[in-house]
PyMOL CGO cylinders between C-alpha atoms (Angstrom):
from pymol import cmd
from pymol.cgo import CYLINDER

trace = [
    CYLINDER, 48.20, -30.39, 17.08, 46.24, -31.18, 20.12, 0.3, 1, 1, 1, 1, 1, 1,
    CYLINDER, 46.24, -31.18, 20.12, 42.53, -31.06, 20.80, 0.3, 1, 1, 1, 1, 1, 1,
    CYLINDER, 42.53, -31.06, 20.80, 42.63, -27.50, 22.13, 0.3, 1, 1, 1, 1, 1, 1,
    CYLINDER, 42.63, -27.50, 22.13, 44.33, -26.22, 18.96, 0.3, 1, 1, 1, 1, 1, 1,
    CYLINDER, 44.33, -26.22, 18.96, 41.76, -28.02, 16.79, 0.3, 1, 1, 1, 1, 1, 1,
    CYLINDER, 41.76, -28.02, 16.79, 38.87, -26.51, 18.73, 0.3, 1, 1, 1, 1, 1, 1,
    CYLINDER, 38.87, -26.51, 18.73, 40.47, -23.07, 18.57, 0.3, 1, 1, 1, 1, 1, 1,
    CYLINDER, 40.47, -23.07, 18.57, 40.91, -23.34, 14.78, 0.3, 1, 1, 1, 1, 1, 1,
    CYLINDER, 40.91, -23.34, 14.78, 37.27, -24.41, 14.39, 0.3, 1, 1, 1, 1, 1, 1,
    CYLINDER, 37.27, -24.41, 14.39, 36.09, -21.55, 16.59, 0.3, 1, 1, 1, 1, 1, 1,
    CYLINDER, 36.09, -21.55, 16.59, 38.13, -19.04, 14.60, 0.3, 1, 1, 1, 1, 1, 1,
    CYLINDER, 38.13, -19.04, 14.60, 36.76, -20.41, 11.31, 0.3, 1, 1, 1, 1, 1, 1,
    CYLINDER, 36.76, -20.41, 11.31, 33.20, -20.22, 12.68, 0.3, 1, 1, 1, 1, 1, 1,
    CYLINDER, 33.20, -20.22, 12.68, 33.85, -16.70, 13.89, 0.3, 1, 1, 1, 1, 1, 1,
    CYLINDER, 33.85, -16.70, 13.89, 35.11, -15.63, 10.44, 0.3, 1, 1, 1, 1, 1, 1,
    CYLINDER, 35.11, -15.63, 10.44, 32.07, -17.17, 8.75, 0.3, 1, 1, 1, 1, 1, 1,
    CYLINDER, 32.07, -17.17, 8.75, 29.77, -15.40, 11.20, 0.3, 1, 1, 1, 1, 1, 1,
    CYLINDER, 29.77, -15.40, 11.20, 31.50, -12.05, 10.52, 0.3, 1, 1, 1, 1, 1, 1,
    CYLINDER, 31.50, -12.05, 10.52, 31.13, -12.52, 6.78, 0.3, 1, 1, 1, 1, 1, 1,
    CYLINDER, 31.13, -12.52, 6.78, 27.46, -13.42, 7.14, 0.3, 1, 1, 1, 1, 1, 1,
    CYLINDER, 27.46, -13.42, 7.14, 26.91, -10.39, 9.36, 0.3, 1, 1, 1, 1, 1, 1,
    CYLINDER, 26.91, -10.39, 9.36, 28.62, -8.14, 6.81, 0.3, 1, 1, 1, 1, 1, 1,
    CYLINDER, 28.62, -8.14, 6.81, 26.38, -9.52, 4.01, 0.3, 1, 1, 1, 1, 1, 1,
    CYLINDER, 26.38, -9.52, 4.01, 23.31, -8.99, 6.19, 0.3, 1, 1, 1, 1, 1, 1,
    CYLINDER, 23.31, -8.99, 6.19, 24.30, -5.38, 6.96, 0.3, 1, 1, 1, 1, 1, 1,
    CYLINDER, 24.30, -5.38, 6.96, 24.85, -4.64, 3.26, 0.3, 1, 1, 1, 1, 1, 1,
    CYLINDER, 24.85, -4.64, 3.26, 21.46, -6.17, 2.41, 0.3, 1, 1, 1, 1, 1, 1,
    CYLINDER, 21.46, -6.17, 2.41, 19.73, -4.15, 5.14, 0.3, 1, 1, 1, 1, 1, 1,
    CYLINDER, 19.73, -4.15, 5.14, 21.39, -0.94, 4.03, 0.3, 1, 1, 1, 1, 1, 1,
    CYLINDER, 21.39, -0.94, 4.03, 20.19, -1.43, 0.48, 0.3, 1, 1, 1, 1, 1, 1,
    CYLINDER, 20.19, -1.43, 0.48, 16.66, -2.24, 1.63, 0.3, 1, 1, 1, 1, 1, 1,
    CYLINDER, 16.66, -2.24, 1.63, 16.49, 0.76, 3.96, 0.3, 1, 1, 1, 1, 1, 1,
    CYLINDER, 16.49, 0.76, 3.96, 17.46, 3.36, 1.38, 0.3, 1, 1, 1, 1, 1, 1,
    CYLINDER, 17.46, 3.36, 1.38, 14.70, 5.96, 1.00, 0.3, 1, 1, 1, 1, 1, 1,
    CYLINDER, 14.70, 5.96, 1.00, 14.37, 5.21, -2.71, 0.3, 1, 1, 1, 1, 1, 1,
    CYLINDER, 14.37, 5.21, -2.71, 13.96, 1.48, -2.01, 0.3, 1, 1, 1, 1, 1, 1,
    CYLINDER, 13.96, 1.48, -2.01, 11.42, 2.15, 0.73, 0.3, 1, 1, 1, 1, 1, 1,
    CYLINDER, 11.42, 2.15, 0.73, 9.45, 4.48, -1.54, 0.3, 1, 1, 1, 1, 1, 1,
    CYLINDER, 9.45, 4.48, -1.54, 9.51, 1.94, -4.38, 0.3, 1, 1, 1, 1, 1, 1,
    CYLINDER, 9.51, 1.94, -4.38, 8.24, -0.80, -2.04, 0.3, 1, 1, 1, 1, 1, 1,
    CYLINDER, 8.24, -0.80, -2.04, 5.49, 1.48, -0.73, 0.3, 1, 1, 1, 1, 1, 1,
    CYLINDER, 5.49, 1.48, -0.73, 4.35, 2.35, -4.26, 0.3, 1, 1, 1, 1, 1, 1,
    CYLINDER, 4.35, 2.35, -4.26, 4.24, -1.32, -5.22, 0.3, 1, 1, 1, 1, 1, 1,
    CYLINDER, 4.24, -1.32, -5.22, 2.22, -2.15, -2.12, 0.3, 1, 1, 1, 1, 1, 1,
    CYLINDER, 2.22, -2.15, -2.12, -0.23, 0.68, -2.83, 0.3, 1, 1, 1, 1, 1, 1,
    CYLINDER, -0.23, 0.68, -2.83, -0.65, -0.55, -6.40, 0.3, 1, 1, 1, 1, 1, 1,
    CYLINDER, -0.65, -0.55, -6.40, -1.48, -4.02, -5.17, 0.3, 1, 1, 1, 1, 1, 1,
    CYLINDER, -1.48, -4.02, -5.17, -3.90, -2.81, -2.49, 0.3, 1, 1, 1, 1, 1, 1,
    CYLINDER, -3.90, -2.81, -2.49, -5.53, -0.33, -4.88, 0.3, 1, 1, 1, 1, 1, 1,
    CYLINDER, -5.53, -0.33, -4.88, -6.00, -3.01, -7.51, 0.3, 1, 1, 1, 1, 1, 1,
    CYLINDER, -6.00, -3.01, -7.51, -7.51, -5.38, -4.97, 0.3, 1, 1, 1, 1, 1, 1,
    CYLINDER, -7.51, -5.38, -4.97, -9.89, -2.68, -3.75, 0.3, 1, 1, 1, 1, 1, 1,
    CYLINDER, -9.89, -2.68, -3.75, -10.95, -1.81, -7.29, 0.3, 1, 1, 1, 1, 1, 1,
    CYLINDER, -10.95, -1.81, -7.29, -11.61, -5.45, -8.12, 0.3, 1, 1, 1, 1, 1, 1,
    CYLINDER, -11.61, -5.45, -8.12, -13.67, -5.98, -4.97, 0.3, 1, 1, 1, 1, 1, 1,
    CYLINDER, -13.67, -5.98, -4.97, -15.61, -2.77, -5.66, 0.3, 1, 1, 1, 1, 1, 1,
    CYLINDER, -15.61, -2.77, -5.66, -16.42, -3.87, -9.20, 0.3, 1, 1, 1, 1, 1, 1,
    CYLINDER, -16.42, -3.87, -9.20, -17.53, -7.27, -7.95, 0.3, 1, 1, 1, 1, 1, 1,
    CYLINDER, -17.53, -7.27, -7.95, -19.77, -5.60, -5.36, 0.3, 1, 1, 1, 1, 1, 1,
    CYLINDER, -19.77, -5.60, -5.36, -21.39, -3.39, -8.04, 0.3, 1, 1, 1, 1, 1, 1,
    CYLINDER, -21.39, -3.39, -8.04, -21.96, -6.42, -10.24, 0.3, 1, 1, 1, 1, 1, 1,
    CYLINDER, -21.96, -6.42, -10.24, -23.66, -8.25, -7.35, 0.3, 1, 1, 1, 1, 1, 1,
    CYLINDER, -23.66, -8.25, -7.35, -25.76, -5.22, -6.31, 0.3, 1, 1, 1, 1, 1, 1,
    CYLINDER, -25.76, -5.22, -6.31, -26.28, -2.86, -9.24, 0.3, 1, 1, 1, 1, 1, 1,
    CYLINDER, -26.28, -2.86, -9.24, -29.33, -1.01, -7.86, 0.3, 1, 1, 1, 1, 1, 1,
    CYLINDER, -29.33, -1.01, -7.86, -27.78, 0.10, -4.57, 0.3, 1, 1, 1, 1, 1, 1,
    CYLINDER, -27.78, 0.10, -4.57, -24.64, 1.11, -6.48, 0.3, 1, 1, 1, 1, 1, 1,
    CYLINDER, -24.64, 1.11, -6.48, -26.73, 3.21, -8.87, 0.3, 1, 1, 1, 1, 1, 1,
    CYLINDER, -26.73, 3.21, -8.87, -28.48, 4.81, -5.89, 0.3, 1, 1, 1, 1, 1, 1,
    CYLINDER, -28.48, 4.81, -5.89, -25.19, 5.69, -4.26, 0.3, 1, 1, 1, 1, 1, 1,
    CYLINDER, -25.19, 5.69, -4.26, -23.92, 7.15, -7.54, 0.3, 1, 1, 1, 1, 1, 1,
    CYLINDER, -23.92, 7.15, -7.54, -27.08, 9.24, -7.88, 0.3, 1, 1, 1, 1, 1, 1,
    CYLINDER, -27.08, 9.24, -7.88, -26.76, 10.52, -4.31, 0.3, 1, 1, 1, 1, 1, 1,
    CYLINDER, -26.76, 10.52, -4.31, -23.13, 11.45, -4.83, 0.3, 1, 1, 1, 1, 1, 1,
    CYLINDER, -23.13, 11.45, -4.83, -23.98, 13.24, -8.07, 0.3, 1, 1, 1, 1, 1, 1,
    CYLINDER, -23.98, 13.24, -8.07, -26.81, 15.13, -6.36, 0.3, 1, 1, 1, 1, 1, 1,
    CYLINDER, -26.81, 15.13, -6.36, -24.51, 16.10, -3.50, 0.3, 1, 1, 1, 1, 1, 1,
    CYLINDER, -24.51, 16.10, -3.50, -21.80, 17.38, -5.83, 0.3, 1, 1, 1, 1, 1, 1,
    CYLINDER, -21.80, 17.38, -5.83, -24.31, 19.30, -7.95, 0.3, 1, 1, 1, 1, 1, 1,
    CYLINDER, -24.31, 19.30, -7.95, -26.49, 20.47, -5.04, 0.3, 1, 1, 1, 1, 1, 1,
    CYLINDER, -26.49, 20.47, -5.04, -26.06, 24.22, -5.66, 0.3, 1, 1, 1, 1, 1, 1,
    CYLINDER, -26.06, 24.22, -5.66, -26.88, 24.14, -9.38, 0.3, 1, 1, 1, 1, 1, 1,
    CYLINDER, -26.88, 24.14, -9.38, -29.82, 21.84, -8.65, 0.3, 1, 1, 1, 1, 1, 1,
    CYLINDER, -29.82, 21.84, -8.65, -31.07, 24.18, -5.94, 0.3, 1, 1, 1, 1, 1, 1,
    CYLINDER, -31.07, 24.18, -5.94, -30.88, 27.15, -8.31, 0.3, 1, 1, 1, 1, 1, 1,
    CYLINDER, -30.88, 27.15, -8.31, -32.76, 25.15, -10.94, 0.3, 1, 1, 1, 1, 1, 1,
    CYLINDER, -32.76, 25.15, -10.94, -35.66, 24.38, -8.60, 0.3, 1, 1, 1, 1, 1, 1,
    CYLINDER, -35.66, 24.38, -8.60, -35.62, 27.63, -6.63, 0.3, 1, 1, 1, 1, 1, 1,
    CYLINDER, -35.62, 27.63, -6.63, -38.65, 29.77, -7.39, 0.3, 1, 1, 1, 1, 1, 1,
    CYLINDER, -38.65, 29.77, -7.39, -38.31, 33.51, -7.55, 0.3, 1, 1, 1, 1, 1, 1,
    CYLINDER, -38.31, 33.51, -7.55, -41.19, 35.54, -6.19, 0.3, 1, 1, 1, 1, 1, 1,
    CYLINDER, -41.19, 35.54, -6.19, -43.36, 37.05, -8.89, 0.3, 1, 1, 1, 1, 1, 1,
    CYLINDER, -43.36, 37.05, -8.89, -44.61, 40.64, -8.72, 0.3, 1, 1, 1, 1, 1, 1,
    CYLINDER, -44.61, 40.64, -8.72, -48.37, 40.82, -8.78, 0.3, 1, 1, 1, 1, 1, 1,
]
cmd.load_cgo(trace, "trace")
C-alpha cells in the first residue's frame, strides 16, 4: 500500500465513525423530542421551580410575619367582601 491508500483508508474509517456518531445523536434527539418526554421534563421543571418558590415564600413569611399577616387579612377581606358588606350594611328603619 502506498501513502494515498493509507490516507484513504483512514478517511473512510473516520467517515464511518462520524456516521455512527451522527446516527446515535439522531436517535438520542428523537427520544428527547417525543411529546411525552418533553411533557415529563416540563413537569419536573415546574416541580422544581414551584418548590423553590414555596421555600422562598415561607422564608419571607418567617422573616416578616406582620406584613404577611396583613396581606392574608387583605386577601381574606377581598374574597369575603360581599358577605362582609351585607353584615355591616344598615337597613333603613321605619319611623
